[in-house]
Every structure is written in structure tokens, then in C-alpha cells.
C-alpha positions in Angstrom: 0.1 -0.1 -0.1 2.9 2.4 0.5 4.4 1.9 -2.9 2.8 3.3 -5.6 3.9 3.4 -9.4 2.4 4.4 -12.1 1.8 1.9 -14.5 0.5 4.2 -17.6 0.5 7.7 -18.2 -0.3 10.4 -20.9 1.0 14.0 -20.4 -1.0 16.3 -23.0 1.3 19.2 -21.9 4.7 17.9 -22.1 5.4 18.7 -25.5 4.0 22.3 -24.6 5.7 23.0 -21.8 8.8 21.0 -22.4 8.6 20.1 -18.7 9.5 16.7 -17.1 7.6 14.0 -17.3 5.4 12.6 -14.5 7.3 10.3 -12.5 5.3 9.1 -9.6 1.9 8.8 -8.5 0.0 11.7 -6.3 -3.1 10.1 -5.1 -1.7 9.7 -1.7 -0.5 13.2 -1.0 -4.1 14.5 -2.4 -6.1 11.8 -0.5 -3.9 11.7 2.4 -6.0 10.1 5.8 -8.4 9.0 3.1 -5.8 6.9 1.0 -6.6 3.5 2.3 -10.2 3.9 3.0 -11.5 5.1 -0.5 -13.9 3.2 -1.9 -14.3 1.8 -5.2 -15.7 4.3 -7.8 -15.6 7.4 -5.7 -13.9 10.7 -7.2 -12.0 13.3 -5.4 -11.1 16.5 -6.1 -7.8 18.2 -4.7 -9.5 21.7 -4.9 -12.4 20.4 -2.4 -10.4 18.4 -0.3 -7.9 21.7 0.3 -11.1 23.0 2.5 -11.2 19.8 5.1 -9.4 20.7 8.2 -7.4 17.6 8.0 -5.9 17.9 4.8 -2.0 18.5 5.0 -0.4 19.8 2.0 2.8 17.9 0.9 6.3 19.4 -0.4 6.5 16.8 -3.2 2.7 18.0 -4.4 2.9 21.6 -4.0 6.6 21.4 -5.5 5.2 19.4 -9.0 2.3 21.4 -9.4 4.2 24.5 -8.9 6.4 23.5 -11.3 3.9 22.6 -13.8 1.1 24.8 -13.2 -1.4 22.4 -12.2 -4.5 24.0 -10.7 -6.6 20.9 -10.0 -6.2 17.0 -9.4 -9.0 14.9 -9.7 -8.2 11.3 -8.7 -10.8 8.0 -9.1 -10.8 4.8 -7.1 -10.7 2.2 -9.8 -10.4 -0.5 -7.5 -10.3 -1.1 -3.5 -9.3 -4.0 -2.4 -7.6 -5.2 0.8 -4.5 -5.6 -1.2 -4.2 -2.6 -3.5 -6.4 0.5 -4.7 -6.1 1.2 -8.6 -6.3 5.1 -9.3 -7.2 7.2 -12.0 -5.1 10.5 -11.5 -6.4 13.3 -14.2 -4.4 16.9 -13.8 -5.6 19.6 -14.9 -4.2 23.3 -15.6 -7.3 25.0 -15.5 -10.1 25.1 -12.8 -12.4 22.7 -12.9 -16.3 24.4 -13.7 -19.7 22.7 -13.0 -20.1 21.7 -16.6 -16.8 20.0 -16.5 -17.1 18.3 -13.0 -20.5 17.1 -14.4 -19.2 15.3 -17.4 -16.5 13.8 -15.1 -19.1 12.3 -13.0 -20.9 11.0 -16.2 -17.5 9.5 -17.4 -16.2 7.7 -14.0 -19.0 4.6 -13.6 -18.0 3.6 -16.9 -14.1 3.9 -16.3 -14.6 1.8 -13.2 -16.8 -0.9 -15.3 -13.9 -1.0 -18.1 -11.4 -1.2 -15.6 -13.0 -4.3 -13.6 -13.4 -6.2 -17.2 -10.1 -5.5 -18.0 -7.6 -8.8 -19.2 -5.6 -9.9 -16.6 -2.2 -8.3 -17.0 -3.2 -6.4 -20.3 -1.3 -3.1 -18.6 1.9 -5.0 -17.6 2.7 -6.4 -20.4 2.2 -3.5 -22.6 4.8 -1.6 -19.9 6.9 -4.7 -20.8 6.3 -4.4 -24.7 7.0 -0.6 -24.5 10.6 -1.6 -22.2 11.7 -4.3 -24.9 11.1 -1.5 -27.6 13.3 1.2 -26.2 15.8 -1.7 -25.0 16.2 -2.6 -28.7 16.2 0.8 -29.9 19.1 1.6 -27.6 21.0 -1.4 -28.5 20.3 -0.7 -32.4 22.0 2.7 -31.8 24.8 1.2 -29.8 26.0 -1.4 -31.9 29.1 -1.1 -33.5 29.3 -0.4 -37.0 30.5 -2.4 -39.9 34.0 -0.3 -40.3 34.5 0.3 -36.8 37.7 -2.0 -35.8 36.2 -4.3 -32.9 39.4 -4.2 -31.2 40.4 -0.6 -31.4 41.5 1.5 -28.6 38.1 2.7 -27.8 36.4 -0.8 -27.7 33.7 0.5 -29.5 31.6 -2.9 -29.1 32.0 -2.8 -25.3 33.1 -5.9 -25.1 34.3 -7.3 -21.6 37.9 -8.6 -20.9 37.2 -12.0 -21.7 35.3 -11.2 -24.8 38.4 -9.0 -25.9 41.1 -12.0 -25.3 39.3 -14.2 -27.2 38.9 -11.8 -30.1 41.9 -11.0 -30.1 43.4 -14.9 -29.8 41.0 -15.1 -32.8 42.4 -12.0 -34.6 46.0 -14.0 -34.7 44.4 -16.9 -36.3 43.6 -19.2 -33.5 40.4 -21.7 -33.7 38.0 -22.0 -31.1 39.6 -25.0 -29.3 43.3 -23.1 -30.0 41.0 -20.4 -28.0 40.0 -22.6 -24.9 43.7 -23.8 -24.8 45.4 -20.6 -24.7 42.8 -19.5 -22.1 42.5 -22.5 -20.0 38.7 -22.5 -20.3 35.9 -24.9 -21.3 34.5 -24.9 -24.9 31.1 -24.0 -23.7 32.2 -20.8 -21.8 34.4 -19.6 -25.0 30.8 -19.8 -26.7 29.0 -18.1 -24.4 31.4 -15.2 -24.9 31.2 -15.8 -28.8 27.5 -15.2 -28.5 27.8 -12.2 -26.5 30.5 -11.2 -28.9 28.2 -11.8 -31.9 25.3 -9.7 -30.5 27.7 -6.8 -29.6 29.6 -6.9 -33.0 25.9 -7.7 -35.3 28.1 -10.4 -37.0 26.4 -13.8 -37.7 29.1 -16.6 -36.6 32.7 -17.3 -36.7 33.8 -16.8 -39.9 32.3 -13.3 -40.5 33.9 -12.5 -36.6 37.0 -13.3 -38.1 36.8 -11.6 -41.2 36.0 -8.5 -39.0 38.8 -8.9 -37.0 41.4 -9.3 -39.5 40.3 -6.7 -42.2 39.8 -3.4 -40.0 41.8 -4.4 -36.9 45.5 -4.5 -37.4 46.2 -0.4 -37.2 43.6 0.4 -34.3 44.8 -2.1 -32.2 46.6 -0.6 -28.5 50.4 -1.2 -29.0 50.8 -3.7 -26.2 48.2 -5.9 -28.3 50.0 -5.5 -32.0 51.8 -8.6 -33.0 56.1 -7.7 -33.3 
């Protein structure tokens, strides 16, 4: 109950304001003492709660509202069990008039029913999918270019020390068996290193790796690694 997390968000003002995106939920800050007792289907307005003598402002909420120009916050209790509470937060940069409040009140029951009928794990899976897409994009951006020296001084493929040694030995003509003997490691360990090397260098196998190693690393290896 104490660990709140954002499972999905939409920030309609970020592009306009250039402000930092929402990184945490503020339902606890808004509801205060009512947080653990709020009933499913109820909605709470910060502007109304501030008139409650039991309401206590938090510095986090005040600072964030000031930085984003947030005037009011509506918290809707989508679900409330003994284990966890699910909230929908709506942040507004303008005061809500009576018509807007009535419109929201008419929508909330539908939102609560839709949340109750959601497919189990759907939101979590969407988060995982988004993280996978970002991770793949980051990995692609970090991949070594075809004309870069794998054993270059800057280590563009970000090889580990063990992976670098494997590549260095293979660049000198050693086979996988020769590398295992030289390093005193098992063949399975060397092949595990090779799988990681393939991923980091975007090659498809031993033949392509060796070609890359001998074709564009001769002049870029650190002096201590060059053959004399």
C-alpha cells in the first residue's frame, strides 16, 4: 500500500511546456488520511479536499504543481481491495467549472466498469512491451558500425575483458579449440563469450567475426596488443 507506481500515463502538456514527465503518482498526497479507506468508484478533487481541516499539503505535491502549473487534480478509485488500490489521476491546468465536473462524474462509472473487466496482466504486458522496444532501440544505437575496428582502442563494441581476449586470440588465427587451450577455459564458456560478441558486433558467426577482426583492426589495436 505504501509503494505507489505509475503503470500508464499520458502527458498532454509535456510537448508544449517542455517540462519533465510525470514520474510518480500523487493519489496518496491528494487523499491523505482517506487514501486507504477510499471506496471503489468514488472521485476526489484536490480543490475540495483542501477545504478539509484534516488535509495536509506535502512538499512534493506543492513543488510539482508549481513546476507544471497544475491547478486541480481529480483522483478516481478504480478498484479498492484489501491488498491494493488502483487509482486514475487527472491533472488540470485550469479550474474545473460545474459543467466539467458533471461531465467527469458521468464518465467515471464507465471507467470503473471498464477497469474491472480488463484482461488480467494487460497493462503490465504493455509496459513490458514498451520497455522491450526502448531496449532494442538503445541496443541498435550502440551497435558497432561495420567499418569500426572491433579491437580498436576505444572498444566500440563495449566488449568485456574476457570477450576482448577471445577476439584478440582469434584475430591471431587461433581456432575456438586454440582459444580454449590458450585461456584454459571450457569450450562452452568460450562459445558463451562468442554469443555475446556476436550480439555486440552484429556478426552472424565465427567466419564473419574473424573476417571483421583481420580486415579492420590491424592499425587500431592498442600498441601492447599488436604483433611484433
